[in-house]
C-alpha positions in Angstrom: 5.3 -14.0 11.6 1.7 -15.0 11.0 0.5 -18.6 10.9 -2.0 -19.5 8.2 -4.1 -22.7 8.2 -3.8 -25.1 5.2 -5.7 -25.1 2.9 -8.6 -22.8 4.2 -6.4 -19.9 5.2 -4.3 -20.1 2.1 -7.4 -20.1 0.0 -8.6 -16.9 1.7 -5.2 -15.2 1.2 -4.8 -16.2 -2.5 -8.3 -16.6 -3.9 -7.4 -20.1 -5.0 -9.9 -22.8 -4.1 -9.1 -25.4 -1.4 -9.7 -28.2 -3.9 -7.1 -26.6 -6.3 -4.7 -26.2 -3.4 -5.1 -29.8 -2.3 -4.5 -31.0 -5.9 -1.4 -28.8 -6.2 -0.1 -30.2 -2.9 -0.6 -33.8 -4.2 1.4 -32.8 -7.2 4.2 -31.5 -5.0 3.4 -27.8 -5.5 2.6 -26.2 -2.2 4.2 -23.7 0.2 6.3 -25.2 3.0 3.8 -26.9 5.4 4.1 -27.6 9.1 2.2 -30.3 11.0 1.1 -28.7 14.3 -1.0 -31.8 15.1 -1.6 -35.1 13.3 -4.6 -33.5 11.5 -3.7 -29.8 11.2 -1.2 -28.3 8.7 -0.2 -24.7 8.7 2.2 -22.4 6.8 3.7 -19.0 7.6 3.1 -15.8 5.7 6.8 -15.8 4.8 6.6 -19.3 3.3 3.4 -18.5 1.4 5.0 -15.3 0.0 8.1 -17.3 -1.1 5.9 -19.9 -2.8 4.0 -17.1 -4.6 7.2 -15.4 -5.7 8.5 -18.6 -7.2 5.6 -18.4 -9.6 6.7 -15.2 -11.2 5.9 -14.9 -14.9 7.8 -13.0 -17.5 6.5 -9.7 -18.8 5.6 -11.3 -22.1 3.3 -13.9 -20.4 -0.2 -13.8 -21.9 -2.8 -14.7 -19.3 -6.0 -16.2 -20.5 -9.2 -14.5 -19.3 -11.4 -16.3 -16.8 -14.1 -18.5 -18.5 -16.0 -19.8 -15.5 -18.6 -17.7 -13.7 -18.4 -14.9 -16.3 -21.8 -13.7 -17.6 -21.9 -13.3 -21.3 
């Protein structure tokens, strides 16, 4: 089992910004988190994988292309 720091480590693992992750957590959408100190939250690789698997989309899902940071 690997320990991953929240939100920095999760951002590195997923490519999702720390700001987006913090917003999702405030909305109740985050992997299971553990408070190892009063100021440090972590998750495990298994909990992160479970959180990601819960976001599975159907084969018919149409993803919009990225619009930010794309040169025209």
